[in-house]
C-alpha positions as CSV (number, residue, x, y, z in Angstrom):
1,X,-1.9,-11.1,-11.5
2,X,-3.1,-14.6,-10.5
3,X,-5.9,-15.2,-8.0
4,X,-3.3,-16.6,-5.6
5,X,-1.2,-13.5,-5.8
6,X,-4.2,-11.2,-5.5
7,X,-5.2,-12.7,-2.2
8,X,-1.6,-12.9,-0.8
9,X,-2.6,-10.9,2.3
10,X,-5.3,-13.5,3.1
11,X,-2.8,-16.4,2.8
12,X,-0.4,-14.5,5.0
13,X,-3.1,-14.0,7.7
14,X,-3.9,-17.8,7.5
15,X,-0.1,-18.5,7.9
16,X,-0.2,-16.4,11.1
17,X,-3.0,-18.5,12.5
18,X,-1.5,-21.8,11.4
19,X,2.0,-20.9,12.5
20,X,0.9,-19.7,15.9
21,X,-1.2,-22.8,16.5
22,X,1.5,-25.1,15.4
23,X,4.1,-23.2,17.5
24,X,2.0,-23.8,20.6
25,X,1.0,-27.4,19.7
26,X,4.4,-28.7,18.6
27,X,7.2,-26.4,20.0
28,X,9.7,-29.3,19.9
29,X,9.4,-29.6,16.1
30,X,10.1,-25.9,15.6
31,X,13.1,-26.0,18.0
32,X,14.4,-29.0,16.0
33,X,14.1,-27.0,12.8
34,X,15.8,-24.0,14.3
35,X,18.8,-26.1,15.3
36,X,19.5,-27.2,11.7
37,X,22.1,-24.6,10.8
38,X,25.6,-24.1,9.5
39,X,27.5,-20.9,10.2
40,X,24.4,-19.3,11.6
41,X,22.4,-20.1,8.4
42,X,19.3,-22.1,9.0
43,X,19.3,-24.8,6.2
44,X,15.5,-25.4,5.9
45,X,14.9,-21.6,5.6
46,X,17.8,-21.2,3.2
47,X,16.3,-23.8,0.9
48,X,12.9,-22.1,1.1
49,X,14.4,-18.7,0.4
50,X,16.2,-20.0,-2.6
51,X,12.9,-21.5,-3.9
52,X,11.3,-18.0,-3.4
53,X,14.1,-15.8,-4.9
54,X,15.6,-17.8,-7.8
55,X,12.3,-18.0,-9.8
56,X,11.9,-14.3,-9.5
57,X,15.5,-13.6,-10.6
58,X,15.1,-15.9,-13.6
59,X,12.6,-13.4,-15.0
60,X,15.3,-10.7,-15.2
61,X,17.6,-10.3,-18.2
62,X,20.6,-8.4,-16.9
63,X,21.5,-7.5,-20.5
64,X,18.6,-5.0,-20.3
65,X,20.9,-2.8,-18.1
66,X,22.3,-1.5,-21.3
67,X,18.9,0.1,-22.0
68,X,18.8,2.3,-18.9
69,X,19.9,5.4,-20.8
70,X,16.6,5.3,-22.8
71,X,14.7,6.3,-19.7
72,X,17.4,8.3,-17.9
73,X,14.9,10.6,-16.1
74,X,12.9,7.7,-14.6
75,X,16.0,5.7,-13.8
76,X,17.6,8.6,-12.0
77,X,14.6,9.3,-9.9
78,X,14.1,5.7,-9.0
79,X,17.7,5.2,-8.0
80,X,17.6,8.4,-5.9
81,X,14.5,7.2,-4.0
82,X,15.6,3.6,-3.7
83,X,19.1,4.2,-2.4
84,X,19.4,7.7,-1.1
85,X,15.9,8.2,0.4
86,X,14.0,5.0,1.2
87,X,16.4,3.3,3.7
88,X,17.1,6.5,5.5
89,X,13.5,7.7,5.6
90,X,12.5,4.3,7.0
91,X,15.2,4.5,9.6
92,X,13.9,7.9,10.7
93,X,10.3,6.6,10.8
94,X,11.4,3.6,12.8
95,X,13.4,5.7,15.3
96,X,10.4,8.0,15.7
97,X,7.5,5.5,15.9
98,X,9.1,2.4,17.3
99,X,12.0,3.9,19.2
100,X,10.0,6.7,20.8
101,X,6.2,7.1,20.2
102,X,5.2,3.4,20.4
103,X,8.0,2.3,22.8
104,X,5.8,2.1,25.9
105,X,3.5,-0.4,24.1
106,X,6.2,-2.7,22.8
107,X,8.3,-5.4,24.5
108,X,11.3,-3.4,25.8
109,X,13.8,-6.1,24.8
110,X,12.7,-6.2,21.2
111,X,12.5,-2.5,20.3
112,X,16.0,-2.3,18.8
113,X,15.3,-5.5,16.9
114,X,12.0,-4.1,15.4
115,X,13.9,-1.1,14.2
116,X,16.6,-3.3,12.6
117,X,13.9,-5.3,10.8
118,X,12.3,-2.2,9.4
119,X,15.7,-0.9,8.2
120,X,16.5,-4.3,6.5
121,X,13.0,-4.3,4.9
122,X,13.6,-0.9,3.3
123,X,17.2,-1.5,2.2
124,X,16.3,-3.8,-0.8
125,X,14.1,-2.7,-3.7
126,X,11.5,-5.1,-4.9
127,X,12.3,-7.5,-7.7
128,X,9.4,-9.8,-8.7
129,X,6.1,-8.2,-7.8
130,X,7.2,-4.9,-9.5
131,X,6.4,-6.6,-12.8
132,X,2.8,-7.1,-11.6
133,X,2.5,-3.5,-10.4
134,X,4.0,-2.1,-13.6
135,X,1.6,-4.1,-15.8
136,X,-1.4,-2.8,-13.7
137,X,-0.3,0.8,-14.4
138,X,0.3,0.1,-18.1
139,X,3.9,0.8,-17.4
140,X,6.7,0.7,-20.0
141,X,8.0,-3.0,-19.8
142,X,11.5,-2.2,-20.9
143,X,11.9,0.5,-18.3
144,X,10.7,-1.8,-15.5
145,X,13.0,-4.6,-16.7
146,X,16.1,-2.4,-17.0
147,X,15.4,-0.7,-13.7
148,X,15.0,-3.9,-11.8
149,X,18.1,-5.4,-13.4
150,X,20.1,-2.3,-12.4
151,X,18.7,-2.4,-8.8
152,X,19.6,-6.0,-8.4
153,X,23.2,-5.4,-9.7
154,X,23.5,-2.5,-7.2
155,X,22.0,-4.6,-4.4
156,X,24.9,-7.0,-4.6
157,X,27.4,-4.3,-3.5
158,X,25.2,-1.8,-1.7
159,X,22.8,-3.8,0.5
160,X,25.3,-4.8,3.2
161,X,26.9,-1.3,3.6
162,X,23.5,0.5,3.7
163,X,22.2,-2.0,6.3
164,X,25.4,-1.9,8.3
165,X,25.5,1.9,8.3
166,X,21.9,2.4,9.5
167,X,22.1,-0.4,12.1
168,X,25.3,1.3,13.4
169,X,23.6,4.6,13.6
170,X,20.9,2.9,15.6
171,X,23.5,1.6,18.0
172,X,22.7,-1.9,17.0
173,X,25.6,-4.4,16.9
174,X,26.3,-5.3,13.3
175,X,27.4,-9.0,12.8
176,X,29.3,-8.2,9.6
177,X,30.3,-11.8,8.9
178,X,26.7,-12.9,9.0
179,X,25.6,-9.9,6.9
180,X,28.3,-10.7,4.3
181,X,27.2,-14.4,4.2
182,X,23.5,-13.3,3.8
183,X,24.5,-11.1,0.8
184,X,26.4,-13.9,-0.9
185,X,23.9,-16.6,-0.1
186,X,20.6,-14.7,-0.8
187,X,21.7,-12.2,-3.5
188,X,24.9,-13.1,-5.3
189,X,24.5,-16.9,-5.6
190,X,20.8,-16.8,-6.6
191,X,21.6,-14.1,-9.3
192,X,24.3,-16.3,-10.8
193,X,22.2,-19.5,-10.7
194,X,19.2,-17.6,-12.2
195,X,21.2,-16.1,-15.1
196,X,22.8,-19.5,-15.9
197,X,19.4,-21.1,-16.0
198,X,17.9,-18.2,-18.1
199,X,20.8,-18.3,-20.6
200,X,20.6,-22.0,-21.0
201,X,16.8,-22.0,-21.6
202,X,17.1,-19.1,-24.1
203,X,20.2,-20.3,-26.0
204,X,18.1,-21.2,-29.0
205,X,16.7,-17.7,-29.3
206,X,13.2,-18.7,-28.1
207,X,11.6,-17.9,-24.8
208,X,9.1,-20.7,-24.8
209,X,11.1,-23.0,-22.5
210,X,11.8,-20.1,-20.2
211,X,8.1,-19.2,-20.0
212,X,7.2,-22.8,-19.3
213,X,9.7,-23.0,-16.4
214,X,8.5,-19.8,-14.9
215,X,4.9,-20.9,-15.0
216,X,5.9,-24.1,-13.2
217,X,8.0,-22.3,-10.6
218,X,5.6,-19.5,-9.8
219,X,3.5,-21.7,-7.4
220,X,6.6,-23.2,-5.9
221,X,7.9,-19.7,-5.1
222,X,4.7,-18.6,-3.4
223,X,4.3,-21.8,-1.4
224,X,7.9,-21.5,-0.2
225,X,7.1,-18.0,1.0
226,X,4.1,-19.2,2.9
227,X,6.0,-22.1,4.4
228,X,8.6,-19.7,5.6
229,X,6.0,-17.5,7.2
230,X,4.5,-20.5,9.0
231,X,7.9,-21.3,10.5
232,X,8.4,-17.6,11.5
233,X,5.0,-17.3,13.2
234,X,5.5,-20.7,14.9
235,X,8.4,-19.1,16.7
236,X,6.7,-15.7,17.1
237,X,3.5,-17.1,18.5
238,X,4.0,-16.2,22.2
239,X,4.9,-12.6,21.4
240,X,1.9,-12.2,19.1
241,X,-0.6,-13.7,21.5
242,X,0.9,-11.6,24.4
243,X,0.8,-8.4,22.4
244,X,-1.3,-8.7,19.2
245,X,-1.1,-4.9,18.7
246,X,2.6,-5.2,17.8
247,X,1.7,-6.1,14.2
248,X,-0.5,-3.0,13.9
249,X,2.2,-0.7,15.4
250,X,4.9,-2.1,13.1
251,X,2.7,-1.5,10.1
252,X,2.5,2.3,10.8
253,X,6.0,3.3,9.7
254,X,5.8,0.8,6.7
255,X,2.6,2.4,5.5
256,X,3.9,5.9,5.8
257,X,7.2,4.9,4.0
258,X,5.3,3.4,1.1
259,X,3.1,6.4,0.4
260,X,6.0,8.9,1.1
261,X,8.4,7.3,-1.3
262,X,6.0,6.4,-4.0
263,X,4.6,10.0,-3.9
264,X,8.1,11.5,-4.0
265,X,9.1,9.3,-7.0
266,X,5.9,10.2,-8.8
267,X,6.2,13.9,-8.3
268,X,9.9,14.0,-9.2
269,X,9.2,12.1,-12.5
270,X,6.5,14.7,-13.2
271,X,8.8,17.6,-12.6
272,X,11.5,16.1,-14.8
273,X,9.0,15.6,-17.6
274,X,9.1,11.8,-17.7
275,X,6.2,10.0,-19.4
276,X,3.5,8.5,-17.2
277,X,4.2,5.0,-18.4
278,X,7.6,5.3,-16.8
279,X,6.6,7.4,-13.8
280,X,4.0,4.7,-12.7
281,X,6.4,1.8,-12.3
282,X,9.1,4.2,-11.0
283,X,6.8,5.2,-8.1
284,X,6.0,1.5,-7.4
285,X,9.6,0.4,-7.6
286,X,10.6,3.3,-5.4
287,X,8.1,2.3,-2.7
288,X,8.0,-1.5,-2.6
289,X,10.5,-3.9,-0.9
290,X,12.2,-7.1,-1.6
291,X,10.6,-8.7,1.4
292,X,11.9,-12.2,0.6
293,X,15.5,-11.0,1.0
294,X,14.5,-9.0,4.0
295,X,13.0,-12.0,5.8
296,X,16.1,-14.1,5.0
297,X,18.5,-11.4,6.2
298,X,16.6,-10.8,9.4
299,X,16.5,-14.5,10.3
300,X,20.2,-14.9,9.6
301,X,21.2,-11.8,11.5
302,X,18.8,-11.9,14.5
303,X,17.1,-15.3,14.5
304,X,13.6,-16.7,14.1
305,X,12.3,-15.4,17.4
306,X,13.6,-11.8,16.9
307,X,11.6,-8.7,16.5
308,X,13.5,-8.0,13.3
309,X,12.1,-11.2,11.7
310,X,8.6,-10.2,12.8
311,X,9.0,-6.6,11.4
312,X,9.9,-7.9,7.9
313,X,7.0,-10.3,7.9
314,X,4.6,-7.4,8.6
315,X,5.9,-6.0,5.3
316,X,4.8,-9.1,3.6
317,X,1.4,-8.9,5.3
318,X,0.5,-5.4,3.9
319,X,2.4,-5.5,0.6
320,X,-0.4,-6.4,-1.7
321,X,-3.3,-4.2,-0.5
322,X,-1.0,-1.2,0.0
323,X,0.7,-1.5,-3.4
324,X,-2.7,-2.0,-5.1
325,X,-3.8,1.3,-3.5
326,X,-0.7,3.0,-5.0
327,X,-1.6,1.5,-8.4
328,X,-5.1,3.0,-8.1
329,X,-3.7,6.4,-7.3
330,X,-1.3,6.3,-10.2
331,X,-4.0,5.3,-12.7
332,X,-6.6,7.8,-11.4
333,X,-4.1,10.7,-11.5
334,X,-2.9,10.2,-15.1
335,X,-4.7,13.3,-16.3
336,X,-3.2,15.5,-13.6
337,X,0.2,14.0,-14.3
338,X,0.2,14.6,-18.1
339,X,-1.1,18.2,-17.6
340,X,2.3,19.1,-16.4
341,X,4.0,21.5,-18.9
342,X,7.3,19.6,-18.6
343,X,5.6,16.3,-19.4
344,X,3.6,17.8,-22.3
345,X,6.8,19.4,-23.7
346,X,8.8,16.2,-23.6
347,X,6.0,14.1,-25.1
348,X,5.8,16.6,-28.0
349,X,9.6,16.6,-28.5
350,X,9.8,12.8,-28.5
351,X,6.8,12.6,-30.9
352,X,8.5,15.0,-33.3
């Protein structure tokens, strides 16, 4: 984990300050940027999102999907948490905290939008940072790679239906055409481009050219993320200054969701007898979010100035410190985890 990545929360906080200041100092510039769009897709943001997402997807070899059977327990648990639990648990938390408990303290016209943003945030499993979290827990690399590849393949067909269902249950109007465009633009096309680039660079059987490109693109990806955040906070400046507590209130359901789903995945892996080197990354994949996609989808569906866009950005703000705390818990609890009779029995069987 690079120094830049380790202090991502600090950079995001700085982006908040810079974005809000620029939004107040040069509002005409931000309005001009917002007007550059085609079919409700903002072109500058689309370019920045591609620069964020494509380098992450290049890391993934989709041929590793064929290895999922090797870790069937961990794969099954992670899929269950990612697709059958996390989006729905976040929707329940959002309805409870944002739609009811915190409603008196939030702008009335943005409550539904905040809920929508939280749902979008939870509907896409993390892709890139998971490799960092897996490494920090000494996770099994092949499991992490195959699980992420499988999740990304599922995301192409499942993201829009899950988001549409939960937004519909929240009585939020679903712009299906814009949602479909977001899936194609921010998932399908980047996946195709990334795999074409990856295959071309590894055609000679060596990964040296691929590694060199990824090293070059990594700073580009992070800078693009921060530039997108500056734009977002430039538009969100008035809301944040008027009610700075909004960010803290939005963080509450996100924090609960992370610990709830990571804990559920970890315990289910232990009960199934999966090895700790699989359970660690499984818990982290089960809890973390593909916030780059969430930010892009929220902007496309609801606009720069929406509560949905702000809610997804709060996910970016707390991602690193919260996930590092989950890493710490996973590492410190290894002894307890491996004391499970089911885990001990499977380790003995596999060793034999």
